[in-house]
C-alpha positions as CSV (number, residue, x, y, z in Angstrom):
1,M,42.8,-3.9,-112.4
2,E,40.3,-5.7,-113.2
3,T,39.7,-8.8,-110.9
4,N,38.7,-12.4,-111.0
5,T,36.9,-14.6,-108.2
6,L,37.9,-17.8,-107.3
7,R,36.5,-20.1,-105.1
8,V,38.4,-22.3,-102.2
9,L,37.6,-24.5,-99.7
10,T,37.3,-23.3,-96.0
11,G,35.7,-26.1,-94.1
12,A,31.6,-28.2,-93.5
13,A,29.2,-27.7,-95.2
14,A,26.1,-28.3,-96.6
15,L,26.5,-29.3,-100.5
16,S,25.5,-32.4,-101.8
17,L,28.5,-33.3,-103.8
18,F,28.5,-37.3,-104.2
19,A,26.4,-37.7,-107.3
20,G,24.9,-35.8,-110.4
21,C,21.2,-36.5,-110.8
22,G,20.5,-38.1,-114.8
23,G,17.1,-37.1,-114.8
24,S,13.7,-36.1,-114.3
25,G,12.3,-38.4,-111.5
26,S,16.0,-39.1,-110.0
27,S,17.8,-39.0,-106.3
28,T,19.8,-38.8,-104.0
29,S,20.4,-40.0,-100.7
30,D,22.4,-38.0,-98.1
31,S,23.7,-41.1,-96.7
32,N,25.0,-41.8,-99.9
33,M,27.3,-38.7,-100.1
34,P,30.3,-37.7,-98.8
35,A,30.7,-34.8,-95.9
36,A,30.1,-31.5,-97.5
37,R,31.7,-28.2,-97.4
38,T,31.3,-24.6,-97.8
39,L,32.6,-22.8,-100.5
40,A,34.0,-19.0,-99.8
41,T,35.2,-16.6,-102.3
42,T,38.5,-14.8,-102.2
43,T,39.4,-11.9,-104.8
44,V,43.0,-12.0,-106.6
45,A,44.3,-9.9,-109.4
46,G,42.7,-10.7,-112.6
47,A,46.4,-10.2,-115.0
48,D,48.2,-12.6,-112.4
49,A,45.5,-15.4,-112.3
50,S,45.7,-15.5,-116.2
51,N,50.0,-15.3,-115.8
52,A,49.7,-18.9,-113.8
53,T,47.6,-20.6,-116.0
54,L,49.3,-20.3,-118.2
55,A,52.6,-21.1,-116.8
56,N,51.0,-24.0,-115.7
57,A,49.5,-24.7,-119.5
58,A,53.3,-24.1,-120.7
59,T,54.5,-27.4,-118.9
60,F,52.0,-30.0,-120.5
61,G,53.7,-32.4,-122.0
62,L,54.4,-36.3,-122.1
63,T,58.1,-38.0,-121.0
64,Q,59.4,-41.4,-120.4
65,D,61.7,-43.6,-118.8
66,A,62.0,-47.5,-118.5
67,N,59.2,-48.0,-116.5
68,F,56.7,-45.1,-116.6
69,Y,54.9,-42.7,-119.4
70,T,54.7,-39.2,-117.6
71,V,51.8,-36.5,-118.3
72,D,51.9,-33.2,-117.0
73,T,48.2,-31.6,-118.2
74,G,50.0,-28.0,-117.4
75,A,46.8,-28.3,-114.7
76,G,48.4,-28.9,-111.3
77,L,47.8,-32.9,-112.3
78,V,51.0,-35.2,-112.9
79,F,50.4,-38.7,-113.9
80,K,52.2,-41.4,-114.6
81,I,51.5,-44.8,-116.2
82,R,53.1,-48.1,-115.7
83,R,54.8,-49.1,-119.1
84,T,56.5,-52.5,-117.1
85,D,54.7,-55.1,-114.8
86,N,56.4,-54.8,-111.3
87,G,56.1,-58.7,-110.2
88,V,53.3,-58.0,-107.6
89,S,49.6,-58.3,-108.8
90,T,48.1,-55.3,-107.2
91,Q,50.6,-53.0,-109.8
92,S,50.4,-54.0,-113.7
93,A,51.6,-52.4,-116.8
94,G,48.7,-50.4,-118.0
95,D,47.9,-48.8,-114.1
96,I,47.9,-46.0,-113.0
97,A,50.6,-46.0,-110.9
98,S,50.7,-42.1,-110.0
99,M,48.5,-39.1,-109.8
100,I,49.8,-35.9,-107.8
101,Y,47.6,-32.8,-107.8
102,N,48.4,-29.3,-106.7
103,G,51.5,-31.5,-105.0
104,V,49.4,-34.0,-102.9
105,Q,49.8,-38.0,-104.2
106,Y,46.5,-39.1,-104.3
107,Q,47.4,-42.6,-105.9
108,D,48.5,-45.3,-103.5
109,Q,52.1,-46.2,-104.1
110,A,51.3,-50.0,-103.1
111,R,48.6,-50.3,-105.6
112,G,47.7,-49.3,-108.8
113,T,44.8,-48.3,-110.6
114,Q,43.4,-50.3,-113.4
115,L,40.9,-52.1,-115.1
116,N,39.6,-55.1,-112.5
117,S,42.4,-56.5,-111.2
118,G,45.3,-55.6,-113.6
119,F,45.0,-55.2,-117.5
120,D,47.7,-58.5,-117.0
121,Y,44.6,-60.4,-115.2
122,L,41.9,-59.4,-117.9
123,Y,41.8,-62.6,-119.8
124,N,42.4,-66.2,-119.5
125,N,45.4,-67.5,-120.5
126,V,47.0,-63.6,-121.8
127,S,48.8,-61.8,-119.3
128,A,51.3,-59.7,-122.5
129,V,50.2,-55.9,-121.8
130,A,51.4,-53.5,-124.5
131,V,51.7,-49.5,-123.6
132,T,52.5,-47.1,-125.8
133,A,51.9,-43.2,-125.8
134,T,52.0,-40.2,-128.7
135,T,51.4,-36.1,-128.6
136,V,48.3,-35.7,-131.3
137,G,49.1,-32.3,-132.2
138,A,50.1,-29.4,-129.7
139,D,47.7,-29.7,-127.0
140,T,47.0,-33.1,-126.1
141,I,48.4,-36.9,-125.3
142,K,47.2,-40.2,-125.9
143,I,48.4,-43.6,-123.9
144,T,47.3,-47.0,-125.5
145,V,47.3,-50.0,-123.6
146,Q,46.5,-53.4,-125.5
147,A,45.7,-56.4,-123.7
148,G,43.8,-59.4,-125.3
149,D,40.5,-58.3,-127.0
150,L,41.0,-54.9,-124.9
151,T,41.9,-51.4,-125.8
152,H,42.2,-48.8,-123.0
153,Y,43.5,-45.2,-123.3
154,Y,44.1,-42.5,-121.4
155,M,44.0,-39.7,-122.4
156,A,45.3,-35.6,-121.5
157,R,44.8,-32.1,-122.8
158,R,46.7,-28.8,-122.5
159,G,45.5,-26.7,-119.3
160,D,42.5,-29.8,-118.2
161,P,43.5,-31.1,-114.6
162,N,41.5,-34.6,-116.5
163,I,42.5,-38.2,-116.9
164,Y,40.3,-38.7,-120.1
165,M,39.6,-42.2,-120.6
166,G,38.0,-44.7,-123.0
167,T,37.7,-48.7,-122.7
168,Y,36.9,-51.1,-126.0
169,F,36.6,-54.7,-125.8
170,T,35.1,-57.0,-128.7
171,T,35.0,-59.8,-125.9
172,E,34.6,-59.8,-122.1
173,P,37.2,-60.0,-120.1
174,S,36.7,-63.4,-118.5
175,T,38.4,-63.7,-115.4
176,L,35.8,-61.7,-113.7
177,G,33.4,-61.9,-116.0
178,L,32.8,-57.9,-115.7
179,A,34.7,-54.6,-116.7
180,R,35.6,-51.9,-114.3
181,F,37.9,-49.4,-113.5
182,I,38.9,-49.1,-109.9
183,V,40.6,-45.6,-109.0
184,R,42.5,-46.7,-105.8
185,V,43.4,-43.5,-103.2
186,P,44.7,-43.0,-99.7
187,I,41.6,-42.8,-97.6
188,A,44.0,-39.9,-96.0
189,A,43.7,-38.1,-99.2
190,L,40.1,-38.7,-99.6
191,P,38.3,-39.1,-96.6
192,N,34.8,-38.3,-97.3
193,G,33.1,-40.5,-99.4
194,P,29.2,-42.6,-99.4
195,V,28.7,-44.0,-95.4
196,P,26.5,-46.9,-97.0
197,S,30.3,-48.1,-98.5
198,D,32.9,-46.9,-96.0
199,L,33.8,-50.0,-94.1
200,R,36.2,-48.3,-91.2
201,G,35.1,-49.3,-87.9
202,T,33.0,-52.3,-89.2
203,N,34.1,-55.9,-87.0
204,G,33.7,-58.5,-89.4
205,A,32.0,-59.3,-92.5
206,I,28.4,-60.8,-92.3
207,E,28.0,-62.5,-95.6
208,S,30.3,-63.4,-98.0
209,G,33.2,-61.5,-97.4
210,D,31.7,-58.3,-98.9
211,V,28.7,-57.1,-96.5
212,F,30.1,-56.0,-93.0
213,G,28.7,-55.6,-89.8
214,M,29.4,-52.3,-86.9
215,P,29.1,-52.2,-83.6
216,N,26.1,-51.0,-83.6
217,G,24.5,-53.3,-85.6
218,E,24.6,-51.5,-88.9
219,T,26.0,-52.6,-92.2
220,R,28.4,-51.6,-94.4
221,S,28.9,-52.7,-97.9
222,K,30.6,-51.7,-101.2
223,H,27.1,-52.8,-102.7
224,Y,25.2,-50.1,-100.7
225,S,27.3,-47.4,-103.2
226,N,24.8,-48.1,-105.5
227,M,22.7,-46.0,-107.4
228,R,20.9,-46.2,-110.5
229,L,22.3,-45.3,-114.0
230,K,19.7,-42.2,-114.5
231,D,20.4,-40.7,-110.9
232,W,24.3,-40.2,-111.2
233,R,26.3,-38.5,-113.4
234,Y,29.5,-38.5,-111.5
235,I,30.9,-40.7,-109.0
236,G,33.4,-39.3,-106.1
237,A,35.3,-38.1,-103.1
238,T,35.8,-35.7,-101.1
239,S,38.6,-34.2,-98.9
240,A,38.5,-30.2,-97.0
241,T,40.5,-29.0,-100.4
242,A,40.0,-31.4,-102.6
243,G,37.6,-33.7,-104.8
244,L,38.1,-36.2,-107.3
245,W,35.2,-37.3,-109.6
246,I,34.7,-40.1,-113.0
247,V,32.4,-38.1,-115.1
248,R,30.5,-41.0,-116.8
249,D,29.5,-40.8,-120.8
250,N,26.3,-42.0,-121.9
251,H,26.6,-45.8,-121.0
252,E,25.7,-47.0,-124.0
253,G,27.8,-49.9,-123.7
254,G,26.2,-50.7,-120.1
255,S,23.7,-53.7,-119.7
256,G,20.9,-53.8,-117.4
257,G,18.9,-50.3,-118.8
258,P,18.1,-47.0,-117.0
259,F,17.3,-49.0,-113.7
260,Y,20.3,-51.2,-113.1
261,R,22.6,-50.5,-109.9
262,S,25.5,-51.3,-109.8
263,L,28.5,-50.7,-107.0
264,L,30.6,-47.1,-107.4
265,N,32.5,-46.6,-104.0
266,Q,34.0,-48.9,-100.9
267,G,36.0,-46.6,-98.2
268,T,38.5,-49.0,-96.3
269,S,41.0,-48.2,-93.8
270,S,43.5,-47.9,-96.1
271,N,42.1,-46.8,-99.8
272,Q,38.9,-44.7,-101.2
273,E,38.1,-47.0,-103.7
274,I,35.9,-45.0,-106.6
275,T,34.6,-48.1,-109.0
276,Y,33.5,-47.0,-112.5
277,I,31.7,-49.5,-114.0
278,I,31.4,-50.5,-117.7
279,N,29.5,-53.0,-117.1
280,Y,28.7,-55.4,-114.4
281,G,28.1,-59.1,-113.5
282,E,26.4,-59.0,-110.1
283,A,22.6,-59.2,-110.9
284,Q,22.5,-59.1,-114.7
285,T,19.2,-59.1,-116.7
286,E,20.5,-59.1,-120.0
287,A,23.5,-60.2,-122.4
288,F,27.0,-57.7,-122.4
289,R,27.3,-55.3,-124.7
290,P,31.1,-55.6,-126.6
291,G,32.3,-53.5,-129.2
292,I,31.5,-50.2,-127.7
293,L,33.9,-47.1,-127.2
294,N,33.0,-46.5,-123.4
295,T,35.1,-43.2,-122.3
296,Y,34.6,-41.7,-119.0
297,T,36.6,-38.9,-117.4
298,M,38.8,-38.9,-114.3
299,T,39.0,-35.2,-113.0
300,F,40.6,-32.9,-109.9
301,T,38.0,-30.0,-108.6
302,D,38.7,-28.0,-105.2
303,G,35.9,-30.3,-103.9
304,S,33.1,-28.8,-105.8
305,A,30.9,-30.9,-108.1
306,P,32.4,-31.3,-111.6
307,G,31.2,-29.3,-114.2
308,A,30.4,-30.5,-117.9
309,I,33.1,-32.4,-119.8
310,D,34.1,-31.7,-122.9
311,T,34.9,-34.7,-124.8
312,S,34.2,-33.6,-128.7
313,W,38.2,-33.2,-129.1
314,F,38.3,-37.5,-129.0
315,A,37.1,-37.1,-132.7
316,G,40.9,-36.0,-133.7
317,M,42.0,-39.1,-131.3
318,G,42.1,-42.1,-133.3
319,L,40.1,-43.8,-130.9
320,L,39.0,-48.0,-131.5
321,G,35.3,-48.2,-131.6
322,Y,34.9,-44.0,-131.9
323,V,31.6,-42.7,-133.9
324,P,30.8,-39.4,-134.9
325,D,28.2,-37.6,-134.3
326,S,27.7,-38.0,-138.2
327,G,27.2,-41.3,-137.7
328,R,24.5,-41.4,-135.0
329,G,21.0,-40.4,-135.0
330,G,18.0,-40.0,-132.5
331,V,14.2,-40.4,-131.8
332,A,12.1,-37.7,-130.3
333,G,8.3,-38.4,-129.1
334,V,5.5,-35.9,-129.3
335,G,3.9,-36.6,-126.0
336,I,3.0,-40.3,-124.3
337,A,-0.6,-40.6,-123.4
338,N,-2.9,-42.0,-120.6
339,R,-0.2,-41.6,-118.1
340,D,-0.5,-41.7,-114.5
341,T,0.9,-38.1,-113.5
342,R,2.0,-39.3,-110.0
343,Y,5.0,-41.0,-111.7
344,A,7.9,-40.5,-113.5
345,Y,8.5,-42.2,-116.9
346,T,11.8,-43.2,-118.6
347,V,11.9,-44.0,-122.3
348,G,14.3,-46.5,-122.7
349,F,15.8,-47.7,-126.0
350,A,18.0,-51.1,-126.8
351,N,18.9,-53.9,-128.7
352,A,22.2,-56.4,-128.6
353,T,24.8,-53.3,-129.4
354,A,23.9,-50.3,-127.3
355,Q,21.1,-48.9,-124.8
356,Y,20.3,-45.6,-124.0
357,Y,17.1,-44.2,-122.2
358,A,15.6,-40.7,-122.1
359,D,13.0,-39.0,-119.3
360,A,9.6,-38.6,-120.6
361,N,8.4,-34.4,-120.0
362,P,5.9,-34.5,-116.8
363,S,3.3,-32.3,-118.4
364,N,3.2,-33.8,-122.0
365,G,5.4,-37.0,-122.0
366,Y,7.9,-35.8,-124.6
367,Y,11.2,-37.2,-124.7
368,S,14.0,-37.2,-127.0
369,S,17.1,-39.1,-127.1
370,A,20.6,-37.7,-129.6
371,G,23.7,-39.5,-130.3
372,M,22.1,-43.1,-130.6
373,L,24.6,-45.7,-132.8
374,P,21.9,-46.0,-136.1
375,G,19.8,-49.9,-135.7
376,T,16.0,-51.2,-134.5
377,Y,15.7,-50.4,-131.3
378,T,13.2,-52.3,-128.4
379,M,11.6,-49.1,-126.8
380,T,10.0,-48.9,-123.8
381,V,8.4,-46.9,-121.5
382,Y,7.7,-47.3,-118.5
383,K,6.1,-45.8,-115.6
384,N,8.7,-45.2,-112.7
385,E,10.6,-49.1,-112.9
386,L,7.6,-50.5,-114.9
387,A,7.7,-51.3,-118.2
388,V,4.1,-50.3,-119.5
389,D,4.5,-50.1,-123.6
390,T,6.9,-51.5,-125.6
391,R,7.6,-51.3,-129.7
392,S,9.9,-50.9,-131.9
393,V,11.8,-48.0,-133.4
394,T,14.2,-47.8,-135.9
395,V,17.5,-44.9,-136.1
396,N,19.6,-43.7,-138.5
397,A,23.1,-41.9,-139.2
398,G,22.1,-38.2,-139.4
399,A,18.7,-38.0,-138.6
400,V,15.9,-38.2,-135.9
401,T,12.4,-40.3,-135.7
402,T,9.8,-39.0,-135.0
403,L,6.9,-41.0,-133.6
404,N,3.3,-39.4,-133.2
405,T,2.1,-39.4,-129.4
406,I,1.9,-43.2,-127.8
407,T,-0.9,-43.9,-125.6
408,V,-0.2,-45.9,-122.7
409,A,-2.4,-49.6,-123.0
410,G,-0.3,-51.7,-120.9
411,D,-0.6,-50.1,-116.9
412,P,-1.9,-53.0,-114.9
413,S,-3.6,-50.0,-112.7
414,S,-6.0,-49.8,-115.5
415,V,-7.9,-52.5,-114.3
416,T,-9.9,-51.5,-111.1
417,P,-9.5,-54.1,-108.4
418,K,-11.9,-56.0,-105.7
419,W,-8.9,-54.9,-103.8
420,R,-5.1,-53.9,-104.2
421,I,-2.2,-53.6,-102.2
422,G,1.1,-51.7,-103.1
423,D,1.3,-49.8,-106.6
424,W,2.6,-51.6,-109.8
425,D,5.2,-49.3,-110.1
426,G,8.0,-51.9,-110.6
427,T,9.8,-51.2,-107.2
428,P,8.8,-52.3,-103.8
429,N,9.4,-48.9,-102.1
430,E,5.6,-48.6,-100.5
431,F,6.1,-51.2,-98.4
432,I,7.5,-52.1,-95.1
433,N,11.6,-51.2,-95.7
434,G,11.2,-50.1,-99.1
435,D,13.2,-46.7,-98.1
436,K,16.4,-48.3,-97.0
437,L,16.5,-51.5,-99.9
438,T,20.1,-50.5,-101.3
439,T,21.5,-49.1,-99.0
440,M,21.9,-52.0,-96.0
441,H,21.6,-55.7,-95.3
442,P,18.2,-57.1,-94.5
443,Q,19.2,-57.7,-90.7
444,D,20.6,-54.2,-90.4
445,V,18.9,-52.9,-86.8
446,R,17.9,-49.9,-88.4
447,M,15.1,-52.4,-90.6
448,A,11.7,-52.7,-89.3
449,A,10.8,-56.6,-88.4
450,W,10.1,-58.7,-91.5
451,T,7.8,-60.9,-89.9
452,V,4.1,-58.9,-90.1
453,P,0.7,-59.9,-88.7
454,D,-2.3,-60.7,-91.0
455,Y,-2.8,-57.8,-93.5
456,V,-6.0,-56.6,-93.5
457,I,-8.1,-55.3,-96.3
458,G,-9.6,-51.8,-95.0
459,T,-7.5,-51.6,-91.8
460,S,-4.3,-52.3,-93.3
461,T,-1.4,-50.4,-95.5
462,P,1.4,-51.3,-97.7
463,A,4.0,-48.9,-95.5
464,T,3.3,-51.0,-92.2
465,G,1.7,-54.3,-93.1
466,F,3.5,-55.6,-95.6
467,P,7.0,-56.4,-96.2
468,A,9.1,-55.7,-99.3
469,Y,11.0,-58.8,-99.3
470,Q,9.6,-62.1,-98.8
471,W,11.9,-65.1,-97.9
472,K,11.5,-68.4,-97.4
473,E,12.8,-69.1,-94.6
474,V,12.4,-65.7,-93.0
475,N,8.5,-64.2,-93.7
476,G,7.8,-67.6,-95.8
477,N,3.8,-67.1,-95.2
478,L,2.2,-63.6,-95.3
479,V,-1.6,-63.4,-94.4
480,I,-4.0,-61.7,-96.3
481,R,-7.8,-61.0,-94.9
482,F,-10.2,-59.6,-97.0
483,N,-14.1,-59.7,-96.6
484,L,-16.8,-60.8,-99.3
485,K,-21.1,-60.0,-99.7
486,Q,-22.7,-62.4,-101.4
487,S,-23.4,-60.6,-104.5
488,E,-19.7,-60.5,-104.9
489,I,-18.9,-64.6,-105.2
490,R,-17.6,-65.0,-108.2
491,A,-13.9,-66.3,-110.1
492,Y,-11.1,-64.0,-108.8
493,T,-7.5,-63.8,-110.3
494,L,-4.9,-62.9,-108.0
495,R,-2.1,-61.1,-110.0
496,A,1.1,-60.7,-107.6
497,G,4.0,-59.1,-109.2
498,I,7.2,-59.5,-107.9
499,T,10.3,-57.0,-109.0
500,V,13.2,-60.0,-108.7
501,G,13.4,-63.2,-107.9
502,Y,16.4,-65.5,-105.7
503,A,17.9,-68.6,-106.2
504,G,14.2,-69.3,-107.9
505,G,11.9,-67.6,-105.7
506,R,8.2,-67.0,-106.4
507,P,5.0,-67.0,-104.5
508,K,2.3,-70.0,-104.3
509,I,-1.4,-68.7,-103.2
510,A,-3.9,-70.6,-101.2
511,V,-7.4,-69.3,-100.3
512,N,-9.0,-71.0,-97.3
513,G,-9.0,-74.8,-98.2
514,W,-7.6,-74.5,-101.7
515,S,-4.3,-74.5,-103.0
516,S,-2.9,-73.0,-106.6
517,A,0.0,-75.3,-108.9
518,N,3.3,-74.3,-108.2
519,P,4.1,-71.6,-111.0
520,A,7.3,-71.6,-112.7
521,A,10.7,-70.2,-111.4
522,P,10.4,-66.7,-113.4
523,N,13.9,-65.5,-115.2
524,Q,16.0,-63.5,-112.8
525,P,19.6,-63.2,-112.4
526,K,21.7,-65.9,-110.9
527,T,23.2,-63.2,-108.8
528,R,22.7,-62.3,-105.0
529,T,20.1,-59.3,-105.0
530,L,18.1,-58.8,-102.0
531,T,21.1,-58.4,-100.2
532,V,23.0,-56.3,-101.9
533,G,21.1,-53.4,-102.5
534,T,19.3,-54.0,-105.2
535,Y,15.7,-55.2,-106.0
536,R,16.0,-55.0,-110.1
537,G,15.6,-57.8,-111.9
538,N,12.9,-59.1,-114.3
539,N,9.4,-57.8,-113.3
540,T,7.4,-60.3,-113.9
541,M,3.5,-60.9,-113.0
542,L,2.1,-63.9,-111.6
543,T,-1.4,-64.8,-111.8
544,F,-3.3,-67.7,-110.1
545,N,-7.2,-68.2,-110.5
546,I,-9.3,-68.4,-107.7
547,P,-13.0,-70.4,-108.1
548,A,-15.5,-69.2,-106.9
549,S,-16.5,-71.9,-105.1
550,E,-13.5,-71.8,-103.3
551,L,-14.8,-68.3,-101.6
552,L,-16.8,-67.8,-98.8
553,V,-19.5,-65.2,-97.9
554,G,-17.9,-63.0,-95.6
555,Q,-13.9,-63.2,-94.5
556,N,-11.8,-65.4,-96.8
557,I,-7.7,-66.2,-95.5
558,L,-4.9,-65.5,-98.4
559,T,-2.0,-67.3,-97.7
560,L,1.0,-66.2,-100.4
561,T,4.2,-68.7,-99.1
562,A,7.7,-68.6,-100.6
563,I,8.4,-71.8,-102.8
564,S,11.6,-73.3,-104.4
565,G,13.4,-75.9,-105.4
566,S,16.3,-74.8,-103.7
567,S,17.2,-73.8,-100.6
568,G,19.3,-71.3,-98.5
569,V,19.9,-69.9,-95.1
570,K,17.6,-66.7,-93.7
571,Y,18.2,-64.1,-95.9
572,L,20.5,-66.4,-98.5
573,S,17.3,-68.5,-98.5
574,P,15.3,-68.1,-102.1
575,G,13.1,-64.7,-101.6
576,Y,11.8,-62.1,-103.6
577,A,10.6,-58.0,-103.7
578,W,7.3,-57.7,-104.2
579,D,5.8,-54.7,-106.5
580,A,2.0,-55.2,-105.9
581,V,-0.5,-57.9,-105.1
582,D,-4.2,-57.5,-106.2
583,L,-7.6,-59.2,-106.8
584,I,-9.4,-58.8,-109.8
585,P,-12.6,-60.1,-111.3
586,T,-11.6,-63.1,-113.8
587,P,-12.4,-61.7,-117.3
């Protein structure tokens, strides 16, 4: 008899199962992954396996009672959608009220899996929620939730252990100022999530009720589960026998671009909360994009990472905002010249309607972005996370716009400096604590000291001598010492690059006895950034012209001082993340 091989979970392992990479140059930290497992194999009769699959598929269907729509996927997953309000704030009409997979309940029975804090709390002064359900053909089911200007879909397809979803809104939900879908699973059912956002064992909040301390001085927060958009394709958590994942679409309705970071998970003593951010208000750098159908899929597995999800059948489901492939176009570029081969390059596309990105080939810079909505986009070439070329491109339905080789001309590194601290790449990763910024609070015991001795050009190094972040009330003055010969006395320009500023924080400079004017505060996000795991804001270069008359033969002392018209305490005082600092001859 012919046999098939099934993969069965047996114990602890070495597979990283939290997230899939989103392109070249992407990376994930092991500390940001659930506990992994080893897969073993067992052999069963092929006919028996086939018969079992057919039997399960035969149970596919939709039923209803006064309180719930119940969907049997025919693949071991049965889920219920609440039809009526349960009279408590944590259980709203439209919520997922039950998810039983292979006999195990994966839904917290005291709370709903829901959009934001419930469909009856999306818009101010709007609490009415309408829930309807229908079969579409013989093999698919659609449940529609309507609340104010938002429509949400739950869908099932015969034989798939998945809950397919789509969210469409014409105005941004107003009560929370964001849109997110939160899956709430009893922690015992899925104990293994990312460690930085696992709050079990913490002993109290240290900041704003959402950043917590551990007895050993480490920190945890839902914010520290974040990753750059381009670095993840799915998020989830596991047990010894199962995994629950959310697989994202192209995120064309998001805002912030390929490097934007948003929380993805929170583990508590009661729940594993897997959070799919449709769009997010924390560290927001650009306007929200309503009017887009955002699709994503919740999938159950044996604990292994999810594979590709087929959503092509959405075309026949009558979804608001759905645009088929025939109504989309693309862009392809033959190459990018004048690249710094030490870095990955990304090409981003953005307008008021949608956003996309594509990785550039590391050998020749070729890039291709498909499935784009028609329109004119700002196209930006990024060296790591720093924009080094910007231009306009138009996308037409049913066509690919082909571009000739682009020659990068906006890289600050192309200018030869007298000296430079750090790299012009749009990140503070090369500085002190640069490898820890996104997964822990600045006061975490694992962080190196933020106050540092004077930085001596020619002796000090960025990784050990210059902090990634500077705050007004922590390390408000950073001193750089450098020498000049008589022949080198001339006018110079100091370029100070920051990747984000908090509370109006920005640097000013003093050289020997001379001080610069206070620069204007750059445009930056209005919410917390440096303490919630993100350095991603608006990359800004501030320039200061230093007169030749203020420079000395021999040692010169330059001071970078954090300034702001606002105030705050310690790590919540005005501050910023460094990209690079250099001194170049004034043209």
